[in-house]
DSSP file (Angstrom, degrees, kcal/mol; ACC not computed):
  #  RESIDUE AA STRUCTURE BP1 BP2  ACC     N-H-->O    O-->H-N    N-H-->O    O-->H-N    TCO  KAPPA ALPHA  PHI   PSI    X-CA   Y-CA   Z-CA
    1    1 A I              0   0    0      0, 0.0     2,-0.5     0, 0.0     0, 0.0   0.000 360.0 360.0 360.0 138.6   13.3    1.1   69.3
    2    2 A V        -     0   0    0      1,-0.1     3,-0.1     3,-0.0     6,-0.0  -0.821 360.0-165.0-100.8 130.9   16.7    0.0   68.0
    3    3 A S  S    S+     0   0    0     -2,-0.5     2,-0.4     1,-0.2    -1,-0.1   0.702  73.9  47.5 -90.8 -18.4   17.9    1.5   64.8
    4    4 A D     >  -     0   0    0      1,-0.1     4,-1.5     2,-0.0    -1,-0.2  -0.980  61.7-154.5-128.1 129.9   20.7   -0.9   64.0
    5    5 A T  H  > S+     0   0    0     -2,-0.4     4,-2.2     1,-0.2     5,-0.1   0.790  97.9  57.9 -75.2 -25.8   20.4   -4.8   64.1
    6    6 A S  H  > S+     0   0    0      2,-0.2     4,-2.4     1,-0.2    -1,-0.2   0.889 105.1  51.4 -73.8 -41.1   24.2   -5.2   64.7
    7    7 A T  H  > S+     0   0    0      1,-0.2     4,-2.0     2,-0.2    -2,-0.2   0.885 110.9  46.4 -61.2 -40.1   23.9   -3.1   67.8
    8    8 A C  H  X S+     0   0    0     -4,-1.5     4,-2.6     2,-0.2     5,-0.3   0.912 111.7  53.2 -62.2 -44.8   21.1   -5.2   69.1
    9    9 A R  H  X S+     0   0    0     -4,-2.2     4,-2.7     1,-0.2    -2,-0.2   0.900 110.5  45.4 -59.5 -41.2   23.1   -8.3   68.3
   10   10 A R  H  X S+     0   0    0     -4,-2.4     4,-2.5     2,-0.2    -1,-0.2   0.905 111.2  53.4 -67.8 -37.4   26.1   -7.1   70.2
   11   11 A H  H  X S+     0   0    0     -4,-2.0     4,-2.9     2,-0.2     5,-0.5   0.916 113.0  42.6 -61.0 -43.3   24.0   -6.1   73.1
   12   12 A I  H  X S+     0   0    0     -4,-2.6     4,-1.2     2,-0.2     8,-0.2   0.888 114.2  53.0 -70.3 -42.1   22.4   -9.7   73.3
   13   13 A A  H  < S+     0   0    0     -4,-2.7    -2,-0.2    -5,-0.3    -1,-0.2   0.934 119.1  34.2 -61.9 -42.4   25.8  -11.3   72.8
   14   14 A F  H  < S+     0   0    0     -4,-2.5    -2,-0.2    -5,-0.2    -1,-0.2   0.892 133.0  23.3 -82.6 -39.2   27.3   -9.3   75.6
   15   15 A R  H  < S+     0   0    0     -4,-2.9    -3,-0.2    -5,-0.2    -2,-0.1   0.800 134.2  19.6-102.3 -34.1   24.4   -9.1   78.1
   16   16 A H     X  +     0   0    0     -4,-1.2     4,-2.1    -5,-0.5     5,-0.2  -0.195  68.3 135.1-134.4  47.7   22.0  -12.0   77.4
   17   17 A P  H  > S+     0   0    0      0, 0.0     4,-2.7     0, 0.0     5,-0.2   0.955  79.1  46.7 -63.9 -48.7   23.8  -14.8   75.4
   18   18 A D  H  > S+     0   0    0      1,-0.2     4,-2.3     2,-0.2     5,-0.2   0.906 113.9  48.4 -65.3 -41.6   22.4  -17.8   77.5
   19   19 A A  H  > S+     0   0    0      2,-0.2     4,-2.6     1,-0.2    -1,-0.2   0.915 114.9  47.4 -61.8 -40.0   18.7  -16.3   77.3
   20   20 A Y  H  X S+     0   0    0     -4,-2.1     4,-3.4    -8,-0.2    -2,-0.2   0.954 110.2  50.3 -68.4 -45.7   19.1  -15.8   73.5
   21   21 A R  H  X S+     0   0    0     -4,-2.7     4,-2.4     2,-0.2    -1,-0.2   0.892 111.8  48.4 -58.4 -40.8   20.5  -19.3   73.0
   22   22 A Q  H  X S+     0   0    0     -4,-2.3     4,-2.6    -5,-0.2    -1,-0.2   0.922 110.7  51.9 -68.1 -37.6   17.6  -20.8   75.0
   23   23 A W  H  X S+     0   0    0     -4,-2.6     4,-2.0     2,-0.2    -2,-0.2   0.967 110.4  48.6 -60.4 -50.5   15.1  -18.8   72.9
   24   24 A C  H  <>S+     0   0    0     -4,-3.4     5,-3.7     1,-0.2     4,-0.3   0.887 113.8  45.7 -49.1 -45.1   16.7  -20.1   69.7
   25   25 A K  H ><5S+     0   0    0     -4,-2.4     3,-0.8     3,-0.2    -1,-0.2   0.912 113.8  49.4 -64.8 -44.6   16.6  -23.6   70.9
   26   26 A T  H 3<5S+     0   0    0     -4,-2.6    -2,-0.2     1,-0.2    -1,-0.2   0.820 118.0  37.7 -63.4 -39.6   13.1  -23.2   72.0
   27   27 A N  T 3<5S-     0   0    0     -4,-2.0    -1,-0.2    -5,-0.2    -2,-0.2   0.253 110.7-113.7-100.5   4.0   11.9  -21.6   68.7
   28   28 A N  T < 5 +     0   0    0     -3,-0.8     2,-0.4    -4,-0.3    -3,-0.2   0.968  67.6 149.4  54.4  54.9   14.1  -23.8   66.4
   29   29 A F      < -     0   0    0     -5,-3.7     2,-0.6    -6,-0.1    -1,-0.2  -0.947  51.0-121.7-118.2 140.2   16.1  -20.8   65.3
   30   30 A E        -     0   0    0     -2,-0.4     7,-0.0    -3,-0.1    -5,-0.0  -0.711  34.6-115.3 -83.8 125.2   19.6  -20.7   64.3
   31   31 A S        -     0   0    0     -2,-0.6    -1,-0.1     1,-0.1   -10,-0.0  -0.224  20.9-165.1 -63.6 141.0   21.6  -18.4   66.5
   32   32 A M        +     0   0    0      4,-0.1    -1,-0.1     5,-0.0    -2,-0.0   0.166  41.8 131.3-114.5  18.4   23.1  -15.4   64.8
   33   33 A L     >  -     0   0    0      1,-0.1     4,-2.9   -16,-0.1     5,-0.3  -0.495  66.9-121.4 -65.7 140.7   25.6  -14.5   67.5
   34   34 A P  H  > S+     0   0    0      0, 0.0     4,-1.8     0, 0.0     5,-0.2   0.851 112.3  51.0 -51.5 -40.8   28.9  -13.9   66.0
   35   35 A Q  H  > S+     0   0    0      2,-0.2     4,-2.1     1,-0.2     5,-0.2   0.916 112.6  46.3 -64.3 -43.5   30.6  -16.6   68.2
   36   36 A D  H  > S+     0   0    0      1,-0.2     4,-2.2    -3,-0.2    -1,-0.2   0.878 112.1  50.7 -66.3 -40.4   27.9  -19.1   67.2
   37   37 A V  H  X S+     0   0    0     -4,-2.9     4,-2.0     1,-0.2    -1,-0.2   0.855 110.3  50.3 -68.2 -29.9   28.1  -18.2   63.5
   38   38 A K  H  X S+     0   0    0     -4,-1.8     4,-2.3    -5,-0.3    -2,-0.2   0.875 108.6  51.1 -77.4 -34.9   31.9  -18.6   63.6
   39   39 A E  H  X S+     0   0    0     -4,-2.1     4,-2.5     2,-0.2    -1,-0.2   0.857 110.5  50.5 -70.1 -35.6   31.7  -22.1   65.3
   40   40 A R  H  X S+     0   0    0     -4,-2.2     4,-2.6     2,-0.2    -2,-0.2   0.957 112.4  46.2 -68.3 -43.6   29.3  -23.2   62.5
   41   41 A K  H  X S+     0   0    0     -4,-2.0     4,-2.7     2,-0.2     5,-0.2   0.904 111.5  50.3 -60.4 -41.7   31.5  -22.0   59.9
   42   42 A T  H  X S+     0   0    0     -4,-2.3     4,-2.8     2,-0.2    -2,-0.2   0.966 112.7  48.5 -58.6 -52.7   34.6  -23.6   61.5
   43   43 A A  H  X S+     0   0    0     -4,-2.5     4,-2.2     1,-0.2    -2,-0.2   0.910 111.2  49.9 -55.0 -46.6   32.7  -26.9   61.8
   44   44 A A  H  X S+     0   0    0     -4,-2.6     4,-2.7     2,-0.2    -1,-0.2   0.904 110.3  49.9 -55.0 -48.5   31.6  -26.7   58.2
   45   45 A A  H  X S+     0   0    0     -4,-2.7     4,-2.3     2,-0.2    -2,-0.2   0.889 109.7  51.6 -55.7 -45.2   35.2  -26.0   57.0
   46   46 A V  H  X S+     0   0    0     -4,-2.8     4,-1.1    -5,-0.2    -1,-0.2   0.942 110.2  47.6 -60.5 -47.5   36.4  -28.9   58.9
   47   47 A L  H >< S+     0   0    0     -4,-2.2     3,-0.7     1,-0.2    -2,-0.2   0.930 116.7  43.6 -62.7 -47.6   33.8  -31.3   57.4
   48   48 A N  H 3< S+     0   0    0     -4,-2.7    -1,-0.2     1,-0.2    -2,-0.2   0.785 110.8  55.5 -72.7 -20.5   34.6  -30.0   53.9
   49   49 A A  H 3< S+     0   0    0     -4,-2.3     2,-0.3    -5,-0.2    -1,-0.2   0.708  84.9  97.9 -78.2 -17.3   38.3  -30.1   54.4
   50   50 A Q  S << S-     0   0    0     -4,-1.1     2,-0.3    -3,-0.7     3,-0.0  -0.531  79.3-126.5 -78.8 127.7   38.3  -33.8   55.4
   51   51 A Q        -     0   0    0     -2,-0.3     2,-0.2     1,-0.1    -1,-0.1  -0.546  21.0-122.5 -68.5 133.0   39.3  -35.9   52.5
   52   52 A T        +     0   0    0     -2,-0.3     2,-0.3     2,-0.0    -1,-0.1  -0.579  39.9 179.5 -76.7 145.2   36.7  -38.6   51.7
   53   53 A S        -     0   0    0     -2,-0.2     3,-0.1     1,-0.1    -3,-0.0  -0.967  38.8-146.4-143.3 158.9   38.3  -41.9   51.7
   54   54 A L    >>  +     0   0    0     -2,-0.3     3,-2.7     1,-0.1     4,-1.3   0.437  68.6 109.6 -95.6  -5.8   37.4  -45.5   51.3
   55   55 A D  G >4 S+     0   0    0      1,-0.3     3,-0.8     2,-0.2    -1,-0.1   0.850  73.9  51.9 -51.0 -45.4   39.9  -46.8   53.8
   56   56 A R  G 34 S+     0   0    0      1,-0.2    -1,-0.3    -3,-0.1    -2,-0.1   0.627 113.4  46.9 -69.5  -5.8   37.4  -47.9   56.4
   57   57 A H  G <4 S+     0   0    0     -3,-2.7    -1,-0.2     2,-0.0     2,-0.2   0.633  95.8  86.5-101.3 -18.3   35.5  -49.9   53.8
   58   58 A L    <<  -     0   0    0     -4,-1.3     2,-0.4    -3,-0.8     0, 0.0  -0.552  60.6-159.3 -86.5 148.9   38.5  -51.6   52.2
   59   59 A Q        -     0   0    0     -2,-0.2     2,-0.3     0, 0.0    -3,-0.0  -0.984  22.8-117.8-124.6 138.0   39.9  -54.9   53.6
   60   60 A E        -     0   0    0     -2,-0.4     0, 0.0     1,-0.0     0, 0.0  -0.548  26.0-139.6 -78.8 134.9   43.4  -56.1   53.0
   61   61 A I        -     0   0    0     -2,-0.3     3,-0.1     1,-0.0    -1,-0.0  -0.851  19.0-119.7 -96.6 128.7   43.5  -59.3   51.1
   62   62 A P        -     0   0    0      0, 0.0    -1,-0.0     0, 0.0     3,-0.0  -0.346  42.5 -90.1 -66.6 141.8   46.1  -61.8   52.3
   63   63 A P        -     0   0    0      0, 0.0     2,-0.8     0, 0.0     0, 0.0  -0.261  39.2-123.7 -58.3 137.0   48.5  -62.7   49.5
   64   64 A N        -     0   0    0     -3,-0.1     2,-1.6     1,-0.1    -3,-0.0  -0.725  17.0-159.7 -83.0 107.5   47.4  -65.7   47.6
   65   65 A N        -     0   0    0     -2,-0.8     2,-0.3     2,-0.0    -1,-0.1  -0.544  22.0-177.8 -92.1  72.2   50.1  -68.3   47.7
   66   66 A V        -     0   0    0     -2,-1.6     2,-0.7     1,-0.1    -2,-0.0  -0.557  21.1-142.2 -81.6 133.6   48.9  -70.1   44.7
   67   67 A V        -     0   0    0     -2,-0.3    -1,-0.1    44,-0.1    -2,-0.0  -0.842  17.0-138.7 -91.9 113.5   50.8  -73.2   43.7
   68   68 A I        -     0   0    0     -2,-0.7     3,-0.1     1,-0.1    43,-0.0  -0.600  24.4-114.8 -79.3 131.3   51.0  -73.4   40.0
   69   69 A P        -     0   0    0      0, 0.0     2,-0.3     0, 0.0    -1,-0.1  -0.310  37.5-104.4 -66.5 146.5   50.4  -76.9   38.8
   70   70 A Y        +     0   0    0      4,-0.1     2,-0.3     3,-0.0     3,-0.0  -0.557  46.1 163.1 -75.4 133.7   53.5  -78.5   37.2
   71   71 A T     >  -     0   0    0     -2,-0.3     4,-2.8    -3,-0.1     5,-0.2  -0.967  47.2-120.5-140.1 150.7   53.7  -78.9   33.5
   72   72 A D  H  > S+     0   0    0     -2,-0.3     4,-2.8     1,-0.2     5,-0.2   0.872 115.6  53.1 -57.6 -34.9   56.8  -79.5   31.4
   73   73 A T  H  > S+     0   0    0      2,-0.2     4,-2.2     1,-0.2    -1,-0.2   0.921 107.9  47.8 -70.8 -35.6   56.1  -76.2   29.6
   74   74 A H  H  > S+     0   0    0      2,-0.2     4,-3.0     1,-0.2     5,-0.2   0.968 114.4  48.3 -63.4 -45.2   55.9  -74.1   32.8
   75   75 A F  H  X S+     0   0    0     -4,-2.8     4,-2.9     1,-0.2     5,-0.2   0.945 111.1  49.2 -53.2 -54.9   59.1  -75.7   34.0
   76   76 A R  H  X S+     0   0    0     -4,-2.8     4,-2.1     1,-0.2    -1,-0.2   0.866 114.2  46.7 -57.7 -42.0   60.9  -75.1   30.7
   77   77 A E  H  X S+     0   0    0     -4,-2.2     4,-2.4    -5,-0.2    -1,-0.2   0.913 112.5  49.5 -57.7 -48.0   59.7  -71.4   30.8
   78   78 A A  H  X S+     0   0    0     -4,-3.0     4,-2.4     1,-0.2    -2,-0.2   0.892 109.7  50.5 -62.0 -44.2   60.7  -71.0   34.3
   79   79 A A  H  X S+     0   0    0     -4,-2.9     4,-2.8     1,-0.2    -2,-0.2   0.901 113.0  47.2 -67.9 -39.3   64.2  -72.4   33.7
   80   80 A I  H  X S+     0   0    0     -4,-2.1     4,-2.8     2,-0.2     5,-0.2   0.895 109.2  51.6 -61.2 -43.1   64.8  -70.1   30.7
   81   81 A E  H  X S+     0   0    0     -4,-2.4     4,-3.3     2,-0.2     5,-0.3   0.945 112.3  47.2 -61.3 -46.0   63.6  -67.1   32.4
   82   82 A W  H  X S+     0   0    0     -4,-2.4     4,-1.9     1,-0.2     6,-0.3   0.932 111.8  51.6 -63.8 -46.2   66.0  -67.9   35.4
   83   83 A L  H  X>S+     0   0    0     -4,-2.8     5,-2.2    -5,-0.2     4,-0.5   0.967 116.4  37.8 -57.6 -49.6   68.8  -68.6   33.0
   84   84 A V  H ><5S+     0   0    0     -4,-2.8     3,-1.0     3,-0.2    -2,-0.2   0.949 116.0  50.1 -67.2 -47.1   68.4  -65.4   31.2
   85   85 A S  H 3<5S+     0   0    0     -4,-3.3    -1,-0.2     1,-0.3    -2,-0.2   0.731 118.7  38.0 -65.8 -24.0   67.6  -63.1   34.1
   86   86 A T  H 3<5S-     0   0    0     -4,-1.9    -1,-0.3    -5,-0.3    -2,-0.2   0.283 109.0-120.8-109.4   9.4   70.5  -64.3   36.3
   87   87 A S  T <<5 +     0   0    0     -3,-1.0    -3,-0.2    -4,-0.5    -4,-0.1   0.902  52.7 165.9  66.8  36.8   73.0  -64.5   33.3
   88   88 A Q      < -     0   0    0     -5,-2.2    -1,-0.2    -6,-0.3     2,-0.1  -0.590  40.5-106.2 -89.8 151.9   73.6  -68.2   33.9
   89   89 A P    >   -     0   0    0      0, 0.0     3,-2.2     0, 0.0     4,-0.3  -0.512  28.1-114.4 -76.2 151.5   75.3  -70.3   31.2
   90   90 A I  G >  S+     0   0    0      1,-0.3     3,-1.2     2,-0.2     4,-0.2   0.791 112.3  68.8 -55.9 -35.9   73.1  -72.5   29.4
   91   91 A Q  G >> S+     0   0    0      1,-0.2     3,-1.9     2,-0.2     4,-0.6   0.685  78.1  86.4 -52.6 -25.7   75.1  -75.6   30.9
   92   92 A A  G X4 S+     0   0    0     -3,-2.2     3,-1.3     1,-0.3     6,-0.3   0.856  80.1  56.9 -52.0 -38.9   73.7  -74.8   34.3
   93   93 A V  G <4 S+     0   0    0     -3,-1.2    -1,-0.3    -4,-0.3    -2,-0.2   0.730 107.6  52.4 -64.5 -18.0   70.5  -76.8   33.7
   94   94 A D  G <4 S+     0   0    0     -3,-1.9    -1,-0.2    -4,-0.2    -2,-0.2   0.493  82.2 111.8 -89.7  -7.6   72.9  -79.8   33.1
   95   95 A H  S <X S-     0   0    0     -3,-1.3     4,-2.0    -4,-0.6     5,-0.2  -0.466  71.1-132.8 -71.5 141.4   74.9  -79.4   36.4
   96   96 A P  H  > S+     0   0    0      0, 0.0     4,-2.8     0, 0.0     5,-0.2   0.885 105.7  54.5 -56.7 -42.5   74.2  -82.2   38.8
   97   97 A S  H  > S+     0   0    0      2,-0.2     4,-2.8     1,-0.2     5,-0.2   0.923 107.3  51.7 -65.7 -39.5   73.7  -79.9   41.7
   98   98 A F  H  > S+     0   0    0     -6,-0.3     4,-2.1     2,-0.2    -1,-0.2   0.925 112.2  46.1 -55.3 -54.9   71.0  -78.0   39.7
   99   99 A K  H  X S+     0   0    0     -4,-2.0     4,-2.5     2,-0.2    -2,-0.2   0.847 111.3  52.5 -60.1 -38.2   69.2  -81.4   38.9
  100  100 A N  H  X S+     0   0    0     -4,-2.8     4,-2.7     2,-0.2    -2,-0.2   0.925 110.3  47.5 -66.4 -44.8   69.5  -82.4   42.6
  101  101 A M  H  X S+     0   0    0     -4,-2.8     4,-2.3    -5,-0.2    -2,-0.2   0.903 112.8  49.6 -63.2 -39.0   67.9  -79.1   43.7
  102  102 A I  H  X S+     0   0    0     -4,-2.1     4,-2.5     2,-0.2    -2,-0.2   0.927 111.0  49.5 -61.0 -52.7   65.2  -79.7   41.1
  103  103 A N  H  X S+     0   0    0     -4,-2.5     4,-0.9     1,-0.2    -2,-0.2   0.929 112.0  47.3 -60.0 -47.1   64.6  -83.3   42.3
  104  104 A I  H >< S+     0   0    0     -4,-2.7     3,-1.0     1,-0.2     4,-0.3   0.943 112.6  48.8 -61.1 -47.9   64.3  -82.2   45.9
  105  105 A A  H >< S+     0   0    0     -4,-2.3     3,-1.7     1,-0.2    -2,-0.2   0.847 101.6  65.7 -56.5 -40.1   61.9  -79.3   45.1
  106  106 A S  H 3< S+     0   0    0     -4,-2.5    -1,-0.2     1,-0.3    -2,-0.2   0.764  95.4  58.9 -57.8 -29.7   59.8  -81.8   43.0
  107  107 A R  T << S+     0   0    0     -3,-1.0    -1,-0.3    -4,-0.9    -2,-0.2   0.622  80.5 108.8 -76.1 -14.7   58.9  -83.7   46.2
  108  108 A A    <   -     0   0    0     -3,-1.7     3,-0.2    -4,-0.3     4,-0.1  -0.418  51.4-163.6 -69.8 139.0   57.4  -80.6   47.9
  109  109 A T  S    S+     0   0    0      2,-0.1    -1,-0.1     1,-0.1     3,-0.1   0.642  84.3  32.4 -97.6 -20.4   53.6  -80.7   48.3
  110  110 A N  S    S-     0   0    0      1,-0.6    -1,-0.1     0, 0.0     2,-0.1  -0.172 119.3 -85.7-132.1  39.9   52.8  -77.2   49.0
  111  111 A G        -     0   0    0     -3,-0.2    -1,-0.6    -6,-0.1     2,-0.4  -0.323  54.9 -72.2  88.2-174.0   55.4  -75.3   47.0
  112  112 A V        -     0   0    0     -3,-0.1     2,-0.7    -4,-0.1    -7,-0.0  -0.984  28.1-139.9-127.0 131.1   58.9  -74.4   48.1
  113  113 A V        -     0   0    0     -2,-0.4    -2,-0.0     0, 0.0     0, 0.0  -0.797  20.5-155.7 -91.0 114.5   60.0  -71.9   50.6
  114  114 A L        -     0   0    0     -2,-0.7     2,-0.2     1,-0.0    -2,-0.0  -0.675  14.7-126.3 -90.5 141.4   63.1  -70.1   49.3
  115  115 A P        -     0   0    0      0, 0.0    -1,-0.0     0, 0.0     5,-0.0  -0.557  28.1-108.1 -83.6 150.7   65.4  -68.5   51.9
  116  116 A N     >  -     0   0    0     -2,-0.2     4,-2.3     1,-0.1     5,-0.2  -0.030  35.3 -97.6 -66.8 174.2   66.4  -64.8   51.5
  117  117 A R  H  > S+     0   0    0      1,-0.2     4,-2.0     2,-0.2     5,-0.1   0.828 124.1  52.8 -75.5 -25.5   69.8  -63.7   50.5
  118  118 A N  H  > S+     0   0    0      2,-0.2     4,-2.5     1,-0.2    -1,-0.2   0.931 112.1  45.9 -67.8 -46.8   70.9  -63.1   54.2
  119  119 A A  H  > S+     0   0    0      2,-0.2     4,-2.1     1,-0.2    -2,-0.2   0.888 113.6  47.6 -60.0 -40.3   69.8  -66.7   55.1
  120  120 A T  H  X S+     0   0    0     -4,-2.3     4,-1.9     2,-0.2    -2,-0.2   0.890 112.4  51.5 -72.3 -42.0   71.6  -68.2   52.1
  121  121 A R  H  X S+     0   0    0     -4,-2.0     4,-2.0    -5,-0.2    -2,-0.2   0.943 110.6  46.3 -58.3 -51.2   74.7  -66.2   52.9
  122  122 A R  H  X S+     0   0    0     -4,-2.5     4,-2.5     1,-0.2    -2,-0.2   0.896 113.3  50.9 -61.4 -41.6   74.8  -67.4   56.5
  123  123 A D  H  X S+     0   0    0     -4,-2.1     4,-2.6     1,-0.2    -1,-0.2   0.828 108.1  50.9 -67.1 -32.1   74.2  -71.0   55.3
  124  124 A I  H  X S+     0   0    0     -4,-1.9     4,-1.8     2,-0.2    -1,-0.2   0.867 112.8  47.0 -78.4 -30.2   77.0  -70.9   52.8
  125  125 A M  H  X S+     0   0    0     -4,-2.0     4,-2.1     2,-0.2    -2,-0.2   0.895 113.2  48.4 -72.0 -37.0   79.4  -69.5   55.6
  126  126 A D  H  X S+     0   0    0     -4,-2.5     4,-2.5     2,-0.2    -2,-0.2   0.932 112.3  48.7 -59.0 -49.0   78.2  -72.2   58.0
  127  127 A L  H  X S+     0   0    0     -4,-2.6     4,-2.0     1,-0.2    -1,-0.2   0.840 111.4  50.2 -61.5 -34.6   78.7  -74.8   55.3
  128  128 A F  H  X S+     0   0    0     -4,-1.8     4,-1.8     2,-0.2    -1,-0.2   0.878 110.6  48.6 -77.5 -32.1   82.2  -73.5   54.5
  129  129 A K  H  X S+     0   0    0     -4,-2.1     4,-2.1     2,-0.2    -2,-0.2   0.880 111.5  52.2 -65.6 -40.6   83.2  -73.5   58.2
  130  130 A T  H  X S+     0   0    0     -4,-2.5     4,-1.9     2,-0.2    -2,-0.2   0.910 112.0  43.9 -55.2 -49.0   81.9  -77.1   58.4
  131  131 A Q  H  X S+     0   0    0     -4,-2.0     4,-2.1     2,-0.2    -2,-0.2   0.781 113.1  52.1 -76.0 -32.7   83.9  -78.2   55.5
  132  132 A L  H  X S+     0   0    0     -4,-1.8     4,-3.2     2,-0.2    -1,-0.2   0.880 109.0  50.4 -67.3 -39.1   87.0  -76.4   56.8
  133  133 A T  H  X S+     0   0    0     -4,-2.1     4,-1.9     2,-0.2    -2,-0.2   0.929 110.5  48.9 -63.1 -43.4   86.6  -78.1   60.1
  134  134 A K  H  X S+     0   0    0     -4,-1.9     4,-2.4     2,-0.2    -2,-0.2   0.911 112.6  48.6 -62.6 -43.3   86.4  -81.5   58.4
  135  135 A L  H  X S+     0   0    0     -4,-2.1     4,-3.7     1,-0.2     5,-0.3   0.960 110.0  53.8 -58.8 -49.2   89.6  -80.6   56.2
  136  136 A K  H  X>S+     0   0    0     -4,-3.2     4,-2.5     1,-0.2     5,-1.3   0.863 107.7  48.8 -52.4 -41.6   91.2  -79.6   59.4
  137  137 A G  H  <5S+     0   0    0     -4,-1.9    -1,-0.2     2,-0.2    -2,-0.2   0.922 113.9  45.5 -62.9 -47.8   90.5  -82.9   61.0
  138  138 A R  H  <5S+     0   0    0     -4,-2.4    -2,-0.2     1,-0.2    -1,-0.2   0.905 122.1  37.3 -66.2 -39.4   91.8  -84.8   57.9
  139  139 A L  H  <5S-     0   0    0     -4,-3.7    -2,-0.2    -5,-0.2    -1,-0.2   0.761  99.6-134.5 -84.7 -19.2   94.9  -82.7   57.7
  140  140 A N  T  <5 +     0   0    0     -4,-2.5     2,-0.3    -5,-0.3    -3,-0.2   0.959  58.3 134.9  60.8  51.1   95.5  -82.3   61.4
  141  141 A V      < -     0   0    0     -5,-1.3     2,-0.4    -6,-0.1    -1,-0.3  -0.951  53.2-123.2-125.9 147.1   96.1  -78.5   61.1
  142  142 A S        -     0   0    0     -2,-0.3     2,-0.3    -3,-0.1    -5,-0.0  -0.793  25.6-176.9 -98.5 140.8   94.8  -75.8   63.2
  143  143 A F        -     0   0    0     -2,-0.4     2,-0.4   -10,-0.0    -2,-0.0  -0.959  18.5-138.6-124.1 147.3   92.8  -72.8   61.8
  144  144 A H        -     0   0    0     -2,-0.3     2,-0.3     2,-0.0    -2,-0.0  -0.896  13.8-154.1-104.0 129.3   91.4  -69.8   63.6
  145  145 A F              0   0    0     -2,-0.4   -16,-0.0     1,-0.1    -2,-0.0  -0.810 360.0 360.0 -98.4 144.8   87.9  -68.5   62.7
  146  146 A V              0   0    0     -2,-0.3    -1,-0.1     0, 0.0    -2,-0.0   0.453 360.0 360.0 -98.7 360.0   87.0  -64.9   63.3
C-alpha cells in the first residue's frame, strides 16, 4: 500500500510512463504525470497569449479612383484651395500657361495622372537642357553640361 500519491506518481513517471499513458488513453483519463501537466499548461498559455486578430478575415480594398464629375463650383473650389494652399498669387488663374494646363486636362476622359516631384524636376531639367541647346544653335556658342 502506498501512503503518498506523489511517491506513486513519481514511480509511475520514472518506471512505467508509456504504460500509464496507454491506460489514460484507453480509459479516457487525463494524464497527471508532471511532464504531461506541464505540456498542457504550456499549450494553454500559448493559446491564451496569442492575440486574437481579424487579419485573416480582412481584405484590402483597392483605392477607389473616383473621377469627380465636373461642375463650375467644384472647379472654382479646387482652384481657390490650390491658390491658398500653395500661396499662389490670385493672378495665377489668369496666366496663359495655367489656362493651357486646364484646357489640356479638361480633355482627359479618365482623370489626370500628375507626375511626382522627382519626375517634374527631371522634366524641368530636360526642358531646360533642350532650350539651352536650341539657344546654343541660334547663337552658335558651345556650352558644357555636367
